[in-house]
C-alpha positions as CSV (number, residue, x, y, z in Angstrom):
1,M,79.0,115.3,108.5
2,F,81.6,113.8,106.2
3,V,83.1,110.0,105.3
4,V,86.4,110.1,103.5
5,G,88.9,108.2,102.1
6,P,89.4,105.8,99.5
7,Y,86.6,104.5,97.5
8,L,86.2,100.5,98.4
9,F,84.9,98.1,95.3
10,T,86.4,100.5,93.0
11,G,89.9,98.7,91.3
12,E,90.5,96.6,89.0
13,E,87.7,93.8,88.0
14,L,87.6,91.3,90.6
15,D,86.8,88.5,88.0
16,K,90.7,89.0,86.5
17,Y,92.3,88.5,90.2
18,L,89.9,85.3,90.4
19,V,90.9,83.7,87.3
20,A,94.6,84.4,88.0
21,R,94.1,82.7,91.4
22,K,92.1,79.6,89.4
23,A,95.3,79.5,86.8
24,A,98.2,79.7,90.1
25,A,96.0,76.5,91.6
26,L,96.2,74.8,88.3
27,A,100.1,75.4,87.6
28,A,100.5,74.5,91.0
29,A,98.6,70.7,90.2
30,R,100.2,70.0,87.0
31,E,103.9,70.8,88.8
32,E,102.8,68.8,91.7
33,A,100.8,66.1,90.0
34,S,103.7,63.5,89.3
35,G,104.4,62.3,92.6
36,A,100.9,61.7,93.0
37,D,100.9,57.6,92.9
38,S,97.1,56.5,93.8
39,E,93.7,58.1,93.5
40,A,94.2,59.0,97.7
41,D,97.7,60.7,96.9
42,G,95.8,62.8,94.2
43,A,92.4,63.4,96.3
44,D,94.8,64.4,99.1
45,L,97.0,66.7,96.4
46,V,93.8,68.1,95.0
47,A,92.7,69.2,98.8
48,A,96.1,70.8,99.3
49,I,96.3,72.6,96.6
50,Y,92.5,74.0,97.1
51,D,93.6,74.9,100.6
52,R,96.2,77.2,99.6
53,F,94.4,78.8,96.6
54,H,90.8,79.0,97.5
55,I,89.3,82.3,98.1
56,P,88.3,82.3,102.0
57,Q,84.7,83.5,103.2
58,T,85.6,87.4,103.8
59,Q,83.3,89.4,106.2
60,M,83.7,92.2,108.3
61,H,83.7,92.3,112.1
62,P,81.2,95.4,113.0
63,D,80.7,94.3,116.5
64,D,85.0,94.2,117.5
65,A,85.4,98.0,115.8
66,Y,86.9,100.7,117.9
67,F,87.9,104.3,117.7
68,I,91.5,104.9,116.8
69,E,91.9,108.5,117.0
70,E,90.1,111.9,117.4
71,H,91.8,115.3,116.2
72,P,91.0,118.8,115.1
73,L,90.7,119.3,110.9
74,D,93.8,121.2,109.7
75,D,93.2,124.0,107.4
76,E,93.6,121.5,104.2
77,Q,90.7,119.1,105.5
78,C,88.9,122.4,106.4
79,A,89.1,123.6,102.9
80,A,88.5,120.1,101.2
81,I,84.6,120.3,102.8
82,G,84.0,124.0,102.8
83,V,84.3,124.7,106.6
84,S,85.0,128.5,107.2
85,D,87.8,129.6,109.7
86,E,85.2,130.8,111.4
87,D,83.7,127.0,112.3
88,K,87.1,125.4,112.2
89,P,87.4,125.0,115.7
90,K,83.9,123.4,115.5
91,Y,84.9,120.5,113.5
92,K,87.0,117.5,114.0
93,S,87.8,114.0,112.7
94,I,87.4,110.9,114.2
95,G,88.3,107.3,113.2
96,I,86.9,103.7,113.6
97,V,88.4,100.6,112.7
98,V,86.7,97.9,111.9
99,P,88.4,94.2,111.6
100,Y,88.0,92.1,108.9
101,T,88.5,88.2,108.0
102,G,89.4,86.9,104.7
103,D,90.4,88.4,101.3
104,E,91.1,91.9,101.2
105,H,90.7,91.8,96.9
106,L,86.8,91.1,97.6
107,L,87.0,94.6,99.5
108,T,89.0,96.8,97.0
109,R,88.4,94.9,93.7
110,Q,85.0,96.1,91.6
111,P,82.6,93.3,91.7
112,T,80.5,92.3,88.3
113,I,77.3,93.7,89.7
114,Y,78.7,97.6,90.3
115,S,76.9,100.1,92.6
116,A,77.1,103.6,92.5
117,H,76.9,104.0,95.9
118,Q,80.4,103.1,97.3
119,P,81.2,103.4,100.7
120,Q,84.7,104.6,101.9
121,A,87.3,103.3,103.9
122,E,91.1,102.2,103.9
123,V,91.7,98.3,103.8
124,K,95.3,98.0,106.0
125,D,96.2,95.6,108.6
126,G,93.0,93.0,108.5
127,A,90.9,95.8,108.9
128,L,88.7,98.8,107.1
129,H,89.7,102.3,108.5
130,M,86.8,104.7,108.2
131,E,87.6,108.2,108.8
132,W,84.5,110.8,109.5
133,Y,85.0,114.9,109.5
134,L,82.3,116.1,111.6
135,N,80.6,119.5,113.6
136,E,80.7,118.7,117.0
137,V,76.9,118.9,116.7
138,E,76.9,115.8,114.6
139,E,78.3,113.1,116.7
140,Y,74.9,111.8,118.0
141,Q,74.2,111.1,114.1
142,L,78.2,109.3,114.1
143,E,76.5,105.6,115.1
144,N,74.0,106.1,112.4
145,N,76.2,107.1,109.6
146,F,78.6,104.3,110.6
147,K,76.0,101.8,110.5
148,R,74.6,102.9,107.3
149,Q,78.6,102.6,105.8
150,I,78.4,99.0,107.2
151,A,75.1,98.1,105.5
152,L,76.8,99.6,102.0
153,I,79.8,97.2,102.4
154,D,78.1,94.4,103.4
155,R,75.5,94.2,100.4
156,T,78.2,94.7,97.8
157,L,80.6,92.2,100.1
158,E,77.2,90.0,99.1
159,V,78.2,90.2,95.3
160,T,81.9,89.8,95.8
161,Q,81.8,86.8,97.9
162,W,79.0,85.1,95.4
163,Q,81.8,85.6,92.8
164,A,84.6,84.4,95.4
165,M,82.4,81.0,96.0
166,G,81.7,80.6,92.1
167,C,85.3,80.3,91.5
168,N,86.1,77.9,94.5
169,Q,83.7,75.4,92.8
170,E,85.5,75.9,89.3
171,M,89.0,75.8,90.8
172,M,88.1,72.6,92.7
173,E,86.4,70.8,89.4
174,A,89.3,72.0,87.7
175,L,91.9,70.3,90.1
176,K,90.0,67.2,89.8
177,T,89.9,67.3,86.4
178,E,93.7,67.9,86.0
179,I,94.9,65.6,89.1
180,L,92.4,62.6,89.0
181,R,91.5,62.0,85.5
182,P,92.8,58.9,83.7
183,G,95.5,58.7,81.4
184,P,99.1,59.6,81.0
185,G,100.6,62.6,82.3
186,N,97.6,63.4,84.9
187,G,99.9,62.4,88.0
188,N,97.6,59.8,88.9
189,G,99.5,56.7,88.9
190,A,97.3,54.2,90.2
191,A,95.5,54.8,86.7
192,E,98.6,54.4,84.7
193,K,100.1,51.4,86.7
194,A,97.0,49.6,85.6
195,G,97.1,50.7,82.1
196,D,100.5,49.3,82.0
197,T,99.1,46.0,82.6
198,E,96.7,45.8,80.2
């Protein structure tokens, strides 16, 4: 039995994506902060920008998984896994779709802690598309293989989720500093007006 498809968690470093998200949030804060006339307005702006740019909780939903296709292997697929012409009729491809919610970058980008045992799936349309090539006598093993892939993904997803949580915390603190800090040019109109009366 062979699971096929692209490897997850092997793209560009996840930190680069997270840094870019935080930078985009701060850029939005600098652009919009001038309209905040009070501390309350500033707090609302912090919340609004954070809601736009924070990294959402990302998780799979294997209980909602479903089969999408089953078909015989073609010559190229058989060659890829070393199946002879004689055995070709015994082999087929089975596809399973696992929905997920959250940010696909946490499934495709490389985390700081990297495992050599990478699960395989294609990320598209809000789901993980998994595909197996297997002999007809191996079908009883599919459920265990599926669970093994889910467990592998979960372990690495936990790492990427921790990185995202760290980014979210840093983003919130940076937004508060940018929007709510006292002083000129910070968008906190109330603080500026108070300073003008002294």
